[in-house]
N, C-alpha and C positions, 0 to 999 in steps of 0.2 A: 629557447624554443623557436622552431620555425612554423610559419603558417603557409601552406601551399593552397592556393585557389586554383580550381579547374573549372573552366567554362565549358559546359557541354558534357552530356553523359552517353555519347554514342560509342562506337568501337574504340576510338582513340582515348576519349575522356575516361570511359569506364576502365579501360585497361590501365591507363596511367593511375587512376585513383587506387585500384586494387593492389598494384605493385608498390606504390608509396606507402600504403598502409601495412602491407606485408613486410617490407624491408626497413621502415623507419621506426625508431623508438616512439613509443606511445606519448611521449612528451611533446612530440610535433603534432600539429594539427593539419588534417586534410579536410578541405571544403570543396564540395561540388555544387555548382550553380547550374541549373537547368530548367527551362521553362515548362517542361513537361513532367508529370509524375511518374512516368513509366519509360523503361527502356524498350525499344522496338527493334526486333531483328529484321531490318530492312530487306535482306535478300529474299525472305520468304513472302513478301507482300505481292510478289508475282502471283502467288496461289491465291492470296486474298482476293486479288483483283479479278478473278474468274469464278470466286466462290468455292474453291476447292480446299481452303483452310480457313478456319474460324479466326477472327482477329485477335482474340484473346490468347491463341496459341503462339503468337508471335511477340507477346508483351509480358512483362512483370512489373510489379510495383518497385520503385527504387528505394523508397523510405525504409521498408523492413531490412532490405539488403544492407543499406549503409549503416543502419543502426547496429546490425550484427557485426559488421566490420569495424565499427568505431570511426565512421566517416560522418561529417556533418553535411547535411543536405539542405539546400535553399532552393525552393521552387521559385524561379524568377527569371527575367529576361536580363541580360547584361547590356547596359545602355552606354556606359562610359567606362574607359580605362584611363587612370591618372598615373602613368608610370613614374614620374618624378616624386610623387607623394605616395606611391604604392598603395592604391586603393581602387576598387571597382564600384561603380554605382549601378545597382540593380533596381528593377521595377517588378513588383509582383502583379498577379492578375487584377487586383483591386486598385492598382495605381500607386500603391505604397512604395516609396523609394528608400533604399538602404545603402549605406556605405560599408563595404567589406574590405578591410586591410589585408595586405598579403606581404610576404617576404619573397614568395616566387609565385608566378603566374603562368598557367597553361591555357592558351586559347585553342579549345577543342570543340568549337560550336558547330562545326559542320557547315553546310552551305546555306545561303539564302536562295530560295527558289524564285529566280527572276522571271515570273510569268509575264509581268508587265514589259519584259524586253521584247516580246512578240505580241503584237495587237491581237486581242481575241483569244490568246492562249490560256489554258487552264480551266479547272472546273467551277472555280468560285466566281469568276467574272469573265468567263469565256465560253468556248464551244467544244473544248477538248478535255481529255482526262489525263490523270497522272497516277503513278504508283510510287511516288517518292516519300510519301509519309502515310501513316495508317489512315487518317481522315480522308485523303484523296483515294487510297486503295479501296476504301469501303464505297465511295461514290462510283468509282470505276466498276466495281463488282455489280452494283445495282443497275447501272446503265447497260453494262454487258448482259446481264441476265434478262433485262427487258428486251434486249436485241434478240436473244435467244428465243424468246417467246414469239417474236415476230417471225423468225425462222421456222419455228415450229408449226406456224399457221401457213407456211409455204412461201413466205416472202424471201426474195434474194437481197442481200445487203452487201455493202462495201466497208471493209475494215481497214483503217490506216494506222500503222504504228511506227514509231520511230523517234527522231528528234525534232523539236519545235523551235530550234534557234540555230543560226550559223555558227555558233561557238559553244553548243551544248556538248556535254560529255555523258558517260553512263550509257553508251550504246549497248553494252551487255545486258543491262536490265530490260531494255526495250526488246532486244533479241529474245530473251527468255519469255518475254510476255507474248509475242507473236507466235512463237513455237508452242507455247502452252495453249493458246487459243486454238491453234491448229488441232492439237492433240485433243483438246476438250470437245471441239466440234466433231471430230472424227468418232470419239466415244458416244457422242449424242446422236450420231448419224445425220448430222447437219452440214458436214464439210462442203457439200456440193451447193449449199445454199449462200455461201460467203466467198467473196473476192478478198483475199488477203494481200495487202500492200505494204511495203517497207519504204520508208523515205529517211534519208540520213545525210548528215554533213560530212561523213567520212570520204576520203579521197577514193577509197576502193572498198568493196564489200569486204567485211571481216577485218577492217583496219583497226576498230575498237579504240582508236585514239592513242594507240602504241605503235603506229607504223606497220601494223600487220605482224603476223607471226609466221615463222618457218619451222618445219619439223621433219625429220628424217623418217620416212615410212616405207618399209619394204624395199630398201635400196635406192629409193629416189626422195627428192625433196618436195614436200608438199607446203603450199602457202596457204594461209587462212582464207584468202579470197576465193581459191578453188574449193576449199572445205565448205565455206558458207554457200557458194554457188550450187554445189551439189546438194546440200541440205535443202535450200530453197526450191531447187528443181524438183526434188522428191516430194516436197510439201506443197508444191504449187503456189509459191509465194512470189509475187511480182515485186521488183525492187528498183529503187532510184537513189543513187548516191550523189555526192558532189553537189548537194542541194541545201539551201537554207530556207526554211519556212519563214515567210516575211509577214504573213497575216492569216488569221484563222476566222472564218466566217461560219455561220450555220451551215453545216453540211458541205464545207468546202475549205481548202487551204490554198493559199496563193503563195508560190515559191519562186526562188531565183537560183540559177545554177551557175556552175563555173563559167559558162559562155556568156553569162549576163542575160540569158533569156528568162522571160517572166511566163510562168504558166499556172494552171489550176488543177487540183485533184479533188474530186468529190469523195465524200464519205458519209456513211450512216453512223459510224462510231470511230472516234480517234483517240489514241493515247499517245502523247508526244512529250518527250522529256524537255524540261525547260533548261535554259542557260543556268548555271551555277555561279553565284557571286559570293563574296564574303559577306558575313552577317553585318547588319547596320549598327556597328559599334563606333563611338566616337572616341578618339584618342586625344587627351588634353594635357598640355604641360603645366608646369608649376606656375606659369603666369596667366593660365586660363585660356591659352591660345589653342586652337584646333591644329593637331599635328598629324591628323589621320593620313594625309597624303605623304608624309614622310615615312610612316611606319608601315604603310600598305601599299600594294601596287594598284593599278587602275581598276582591277576587279574587286578590290576591297579585301584581298587576302594579305595576311601578315608577312612581311619580309623577314627572312631568316638568313642562315649563312650560306646563301646562293650566290651564284655569279650571274647577277642581273644585268639587263640592258644590252645583251649581245644579240646580233642577228642570229636566226635560227641556224644558218649555215655555219656559224662560228662557235655554236654551243658544244661544250665538251662534257663528258660524263662527270668530270670534277666540279662542274658548275651546279650540279644538283646538291641540295642541302644534305647534310649528313648529321649534324647535331640538333637542327631545328631551334637553334637559339637566336634570339634577336641580336642584330649587330650594334643596336642602339641602347638597349637595356638588357644586360646579360642575365638578369633574373626573370625574363620573359621568354616563353617558348610557344611554338605553334605546332600542332599535330594534326594529322588527317587532312581533310579538305581545307582546314583553316590556313595552312601555310601557302605561301606563294611559290608556284614553280618558277623556274627561271625562263621558261618557254613552253611550247608544246613539244610533244614527242613526234607526233605525226607532222608531216611537212605543212606548214601554214599556206593558205591560198587567199588571195584578194582578187575578186574579178574586175573587169573593166569599169563596172559601176561603182567600185569602192566597197562592195559588200565583202566582209570577211566570212569565209567558209572554211572553218577549221575545227576538226575534232580535238577538243582540249584534253590535256593529260588527266587520267583517272587516278584519284587518290583515296579511294574507299576500300571497304573490306579488309583484306589481308594486309595491305599497306598501312592502312590506318591503325590497326592493331599493333604492327611492328613499330610504327613511329611513336605510338603511345607508350610503349615500353621503353624505347630508347630515351624519350624525353624524361620519363620517371626516373630511370637510372642516372641521367645526367644531373637532375636536381638533387637526387640522393648524394651523388658525388660532391656537389657544391655545399650541401648542408654539412657534410662530413669533412669539409675542408680541402676537397680536391678539385682540380679543373675537370670539366665534363670530358669523359673519357670514351663514351659509347658513341659509335658512329655507324650508320648504315644509310647510304643514299639509295634512291630508287634505281640508280645505275649499278648497285651492288645486291639489290633486292630481288628475290624470286616473286613471280606473280602466278596465281592460280585462279581460274574462273571455271565454275561448275554451272554451266547454263542448262537449266532444266528444259526438258521438251516434253515432259509429262510427270506428274506427281507420283504416280502409282509406283511402289516398290515391286510390284508383280509384272506389270507390263508397261511401265513408264520407261523413260530414257533421259539422258542428259549428255551434253557435249562438254568433255573435260578438256580444258586447254591449260597447259603449263608453259611458262616461259622464264628464262633466266639469262640476263637480268631485264627488268621491266623496261629501263631506258637502255637502248642498245649501246654497246661499246665496241666500236669498230677497231680500236687499238688492240684489244684482247681477242675479239673474234672478227677478223677482218672481212670475211665473205658476207655473213648475214648479221653481224652485230650481236648475236646471241649464241649461247652454247647449245648446239643441236643435240648433244648427248642428254640434255635435260628437257628441252622443249618438246612438247607432245600435243597431239590432238586426237581424240577418240570420241566416238558416240556409241552409247550402249546402256543396257540396263544397270551395269555397275555404276555408272555415273549417277543414276536416280538414287541408288543406295547411299552413295557417298554424299549427295545433296541433302537427303533427308537426315543423315547422320550428322552432318555439319550443323544443321538447324538445331538439333537436340544437344550437341556437344557445346556450341557456342552460347546458347541460353544458359546451359549449366555453368559454364566458364564465367559469364558476365555476371551471374548471381554470386560469385565468390564461393561456390560450394567446396566441399573437401576435395582437394587435389587439383583445384582449378588451374594452378600454375603450370601443371604438367601438360595441359592442352596447348599446343603451340598456337601462336598467333597466325 
């Protein structure tokens, strides 16, 4: 009998758990360790953050789902991994520690939200907001609705949305939030009362941490930069890219740009995505020594089968992980945001002051689900006596982003962005690095329908309901 322990119940962890339980004989045990009792559909928090969706519509209780599936659920934080002795030390909410043994381990914890990486950032100990988890999305909603009340009384306000660190990712979530705010204020008849401003570490508008996207439209080549410039011009959104937020004060951010210039931007309300780091988990060898720095990169993400240590200019598509298996401990895997990428997809930049301003590689949503499935299938291979045979790197993986511009399925809209592959491959596609027969960018009502459908479909899938595996990752 094999025991598989999964740390985390987000897209990658939940996907892996469901496939393992579906494919493995019942004599094998599947255990999920997660600090929160609920699964949260993070992409819909953009709507929670403006009060257009109730928080409970984005969540469901994990325990009943796991009980129905025959998966053991332990609500706790993973604190230590002892790979030589094959156990995890967990800590529950009341401080109780437990040792959980494993034969195979999947690190699918998701990111640590590094608010302290930028002074004054974040809703708990700072002056900005976030929509990266349900707790913060509700705080963002309450602050936003208070701002709406001020506008209803005739006050004009400044709203700043974007990234709050020079090495942040998830620009897409911030983009959705600012366009939904625009749409919400239009519907409320208050758009003229708000100055909407975008601030980002991207090298160009529409870069999204993937080096930008090209698509063939009506006989000519469109770049995502032009696509976003057009959208922002239509919505009256001011933008500033190539910028790292260095400090947040009450009503003001201090930033530094590519040229090394220091500046300030005032705001009445700010939602800024923090830097993502690996979860604070300690790796300990059989002698009790801390080997975290050996098994993870500088950001705390777990090293897997990638080509690490190369300069960006020398990175090849083949350097991107494909099995997500640890090179040090073959029975350990990392999925979703927990795995260490070999570098950024967008060109990195360090200014003359030594400040790194680089949009780091996104590994959420669709990619996280695909990787969760690959990892599950590779563990099944090993349990059944085979070598891991399932491979799909982000240089072979499609990517899709449905960026909501308004929730309504009657008069809402969404920007639908498709790319293949996520990591450009200039050997296969010399001119643009991607297959322009697949890449696409559209804005319209159909996108709003797709976005809302995905919300329902993926919550259905993550619950393991009848036919869940027929819904693609």
